[in-house]
N, C-alpha and C positions, 0 to 999 in steps of 0.2 A: 463431426464437431470436435471430435476429439483433439486433431491436431490444431484446429483454432483456440483449445484452452492451452493443449500446452505452447502455442506462440504467446499466449498473453500469460501466463508464468513464467515464463524467460523474459519476457517484456517485463515484468515485474521486478523479475530476480536480477534483472541487469539496472535496474534504480537503487537497488539496496544494498549499500555498504558493510563491507564487513567491522568496517573500522568504527569503535563504538562512539568517538567524537561528532564525527560527520556522521553517521546517523542519528543522532538527536538532535542534532544542529538545523541539517538543512535535509536529509534524505526521509525524515518523517513526516514533515512541517509538509511538503510537498505532497508525498504520498494520501497524507491526510485530506487534504483540500480537495482530491478527486472526487470520492464519493460526498463528500459537503454541498460542491458547487452546485449540482442539479435541483438538489430540495431546497438550497438557500435562494436559488431562485424562482423556484415553485412559489415559495413562500410570500415572496413580495407579491406574487400575481393572483393570489387566492385573497378573500376578506379576510382581516384577520380576526375578526371573535367569530370565527367557524366553526364546525366539525370538521370542514376538508380541511382547513387548515391544522386544526389538533391532527388529525390524519396524516398529513404534508409530513409536521415536524416529528410525530412518533416512526414514521413511516423512516426518513432522514437518520434519525437517530440510532433506530436499527440496523438501517446498513452500514451507516459508521462503524457502530462498534464491530460488524460483523467484517469489516472490512479492516479497522486495525488488528483484528483477532487475526485476519489472513495475512497481514504485511509482517506481524508479528514471527508466525508459524512458520514460514519463508525465510523470513531469517535465520532462525534456530535451524535449517535446515540447512541454511549457506554455510553459518558459521560450523555447522558440525563438519561437512565436508573439505571443508576451506584447510589448505596447505599453507602455511608460511613459505613465502618464496625464498631463494637463499642465492648466494653469490654462484654455487654450482649446480644450482638445478638446469637440469636440462627437459622439465616438463614445464611446459607456460602458463598451466592452472590457475597460478598466483599473479599474474603478471594481465 
């Protein structure tokens, strides 16, 4: 189970850019859609004026808030460990 979590975190890290402009313009939009998609689909399948629809909307909102928090936390960790590549760098971390 721990290796599955590690694989997931590594995949999310690979989708997050350290470049601020790219993160705000493309990465955050695509990552935010991952958590919204199941709940938006569920809201179309249930009757609108019902408790089930309200609970699905609330669950989607809470999951989305947690997901966005997770993405920003992973980005902060990635930026903290980022080393800017130089022309004479013999490490491939920046590339």
